[in-house]
Backbone as JSON, one array per atom type, in Angstrom:
{
  "sequence": "MVWMAATEVVYAKSFTGWLTCLEAGLPFYRNSLIATMVFLPVILFAFNYMTKKKVEITLA",
  "N": [[-18.29, -9.51, 3.29], [-20.47, -8.2, 2.0], [-22.05, -10.13, 1.49], [-22.32, -10.92, 3.91], [-23.59, -9.08, 5.0], [-25.7, -7.54, 3.8], [-28.47, -6.02, 2.96], [-31.08, -6.09, 1.72], [-32.35, -8.6, 0.07], [-30.15, -10.64, -2.06], [-28.07, -12.92, -2.14], [-28.02, -16.07, -1.5], [-28.48, -17.29, 2.19], [-26.35, -19.16, 2.2], [-23.65, -21.47, 1.79], [-23.31, -21.97, -0.99], [-24.71, -19.6, -1.98], [-22.81, -17.64, -1.37], [-20.42, -18.37, -2.43], [-21.6, -17.63, -5.08], [-21.79, -14.75, -4.95], [-18.89, -14.31, -3.98], [-18.17, -14.8, -6.88], [-19.25, -13.09, -8.38], [-17.72, -10.96, -7.34], [-15.3, -11.22, -8.53], [-14.46, -9.56, -11.26], [-14.14, -7.07, -10.12], [-12.07, -7.28, -8.59], [-10.05, -8.31, -10.1], [-9.15, -5.54, -11.44], [-8.61, -4.24, -8.55], [-6.05, -6.0, -8.3], [-4.48, -5.39, -10.38], [-4.27, -1.96, -9.88], [-2.73, -2.71, -7.83], [-0.12, -4.13, -8.69], [0.64, -2.37, -10.44], [1.2, 0.34, -8.68], [2.47, -0.34, -6.35], [5.42, -0.86, -6.76], [6.29, 1.53, -7.48], [5.43, 3.03, -5.19], [7.56, 1.53, -3.32], [10.08, 1.92, -4.76], [9.97, 4.78, -4.12], [10.27, 4.96, -1.29], [12.36, 3.59, -0.98], [14.28, 5.28, -2.3], [14.07, 7.57, -0.57], [14.71, 6.95, 1.67], [17.66, 5.91, 1.76], [18.89, 8.38, 0.39], [18.38, 9.54, 2.96], [16.67, 11.67, 2.98], [14.65, 14.28, 4.49], [11.35, 14.82, 5.63], [9.84, 17.42, 5.29], [7.31, 20.0, 7.15], [6.06, 22.74, 5.67]],
  "CA": [[-18.65, -8.37, 3.92], [-21.46, -7.99, 1.23], [-22.75, -11.48, 1.59], [-23.12, -11.05, 4.89], [-24.24, -7.52, 5.72], [-26.51, -7.5, 2.55], [-29.84, -5.62, 3.81], [-31.65, -6.92, 0.87], [-31.63, -10.51, 0.25], [-29.15, -10.37, -2.83], [-27.62, -13.81, -2.34], [-28.72, -16.68, -0.58], [-27.35, -17.25, 3.14], [-25.64, -20.43, 2.2], [-22.43, -22.15, 1.07], [-23.82, -21.67, -2.6], [-24.5, -18.41, -2.03], [-21.37, -17.25, -0.94], [-19.63, -18.46, -3.83], [-21.8, -16.46, -6.21], [-21.19, -13.47, -4.1], [-17.66, -14.27, -4.54], [-17.89, -15.02, -8.34], [-19.93, -11.61, -8.63], [-16.9, -9.67, -7.19], [-13.94, -11.21, -9.33], [-13.7, -8.45, -12.0], [-13.61, -5.65, -9.51], [-10.7, -7.95, -7.68], [-8.82, -7.8, -10.84], [-8.92, -4.04, -10.89], [-7.84, -4.57, -7.6], [-4.99, -6.25, -8.43], [-3.73, -4.25, -11.72], [-3.62, -1.28, -9.52], [-1.18, -3.2, -6.72], [1.05, -4.23, -9.55], [1.08, -0.97, -10.83], [1.79, 1.56, -7.68], [3.45, -1.21, -5.37], [7.15, -0.82, -7.31], [6.07, 3.29, -7.46], [5.46, 3.57, -3.9], [8.75, 1.17, -2.92], [10.79, 2.72, -5.32], [9.88, 6.11, -3.62], [10.82, 5.18, -0.03], [13.89, 3.18, -0.92], [15.1, 6.46, -2.6], [14.16, 8.64, 0.47], [15.47, 6.36, 2.8], [18.77, 6.05, 0.51], [19.1, 9.3, 0.51], [17.87, 10.61, 4.04], [15.87, 12.91, 2.74], [13.9, 14.37, 5.55], [10.17, 15.07, 5.01], [9.3, 18.6, 6.86], [5.77, 20.52, 7.03], [6.46, 24.08, 5.77]],
  "C": [[-20.49, -8.34, 3.28], [-22.29, -8.85, 1.09], [-23.61, -11.67, 3.09], [-24.22, -10.04, 5.64], [-25.51, -7.06, 4.92], [-28.42, -7.12, 3.23], [-30.95, -6.44, 3.2], [-31.59, -7.99, 0.35], [-31.34, -10.75, -1.69], [-28.94, -12.26, -3.32], [-28.11, -14.86, -1.09], [-27.74, -17.08, 0.74], [-27.0, -18.84, 3.03], [-24.2, -20.23, 1.47], [-22.51, -21.43, -0.67], [-23.87, -20.05, -2.66], [-23.7, -16.89, -1.94], [-20.52, -17.13, -1.76], [-20.04, -17.56, -4.62], [-21.47, -15.17, -5.57], [-19.94, -13.44, -4.69], [-17.07, -14.12, -5.96], [-18.36, -13.76, -8.79], [-18.71, -10.64, -8.58], [-15.41, -10.16, -8.06], [-13.63, -10.18, -10.65], [-13.35, -7.25, -11.36], [-12.33, -6.0, -8.6], [-9.59, -7.61, -8.83], [-8.13, -6.63, -10.94], [-8.02, -3.73, -10.0], [-5.82, -4.68, -7.89], [-4.11, -5.76, -9.52], [-2.96, -3.34, -10.81], [-2.66, -1.56, -8.37], [-0.2, -3.1, -7.57], [1.4, -2.92, -10.3], [1.98, 0.1, -9.9], [2.43, 0.87, -6.75], [4.92, -0.73, -5.82], [7.37, 0.74, -7.26], [6.78, 3.84, -5.84], [7.07, 2.75, -3.06], [9.84, 1.71, -3.43], [11.04, 4.14, -4.89], [10.77, 6.12, -2.16], [11.9, 4.67, 0.18], [14.4, 4.55, -1.55], [15.25, 7.69, -1.66], [14.75, 8.23, 1.68], [17.03, 6.36, 2.95], [19.18, 7.54, 1.35], [18.83, 10.55, 1.69], [17.33, 11.98, 3.73], [14.88, 13.31, 3.86], [12.59, 15.39, 4.71], [9.93, 16.2, 6.29], [8.13, 19.54, 6.37], [6.66, 22.0, 6.66], [5.79, 24.69, 6.47]]
}
């Protein structure tokens, strides 16, 4: 979306420009993968714990 919707010309509107844009985003993708690997097990464990114990979530 950055490559398509950029208002200023940062990357060329070609296949080469698209690959350059993807390459520039790799450091941010690494952080996203690390966050997924950390938080996904926590969320899945909490969900399994709540469904196994039949814990009801109620609003106060």
